[in-house]
N, C-alpha and C positions, 0 to 999 in steps of 0.2 A: 121371843118370836111373836110376830103380829097375830098369828093364828091362835096362840095361847091367850093373848089379850082378849080375843073375841069370846073365848070360853069363859073368861072372868066377868063378862058383861052379858049374861044370858037374856036379859030383857031389853037390851039396848037396840037390837036390830034383827031383821030377818034376812037381809042380804048385805054382803060386803064385797067390795072390790079392792084388792091389794095391788098397789103399783110396784112392779119389780123390774130391775134393769138387767136381768139375766134370763135370756131365752132358754138357755140350757137348764137352768134351775126349774123353770116352769115345765119344760118338757120332761124332765126327770121325775118330778112329783106326779105328773099326769100319766106317766108311762105305766103299762101293766107289767113291766119287768120287775123282777125281785129287787127290792131296795138293797143298795150296797152300803149305805151309811145310816147311822143312827138318826141323823137330821131328817133324812128322807122318810124313814119309818115314822118318826114323830109327827112330821107334817101330814103324812097320809092318815095317821091315826087321829089327829086332831080334826082333819077335814071330815072323817067318818063320824066323829062325835058331834060335830056341828050339824052335819046332815041329819043325824038321828034326832036332833033338836028341832028339825024343820028349817034349818038355816041353809042358805046358798052362799057359796064362796066363789068368787071369780078372781082371776089373776089377769092384770093388764100389763103388757110389756111396754117399756119406754126406754129410750136410750139413756145411758149414763151421762152424768154431767161432765165427766172427765174430758178435757181437751176441747170443750165447746165454749166458744166466745160468749161471755155473759152468763156463765154458769150459775150465777146467783138467781137467775130468773127461773120460774117454773117451766118444766117441759110442756109441750103442747101434745096431748094424748088423743085428741079428737080424730086425727087422721091415721092413727095407728090401726093396722088390721090384725095384729096379734092379740087376740083376746080369747081366753080359755075359761070356761065355767066348769066347776066341779059339782056334780050332783051324784051322790052315791046311789047305785041301783039297789033295789030291795033284796037282791040275792046275796049281797055282800055282807 
């Protein structure tokens, strides 16, 4: 998981943006609802650990390459409005 890789490089960065092609995955991790899968629990836990280290993690949604003509080209994310930043509150 990309989040775990960020933990392995504690001095490499203070902010990270992860590109994700699943809006539902971003919404599920960001939700305040009880986690229903181990993957969601691990993602939230890793985000908390990164936040405790003073790091900020943001997720940027982009469309999947499936079925898009020229899918070997990079997607263009600049016009995308779906951007979510996670910053843990001090109460958590």
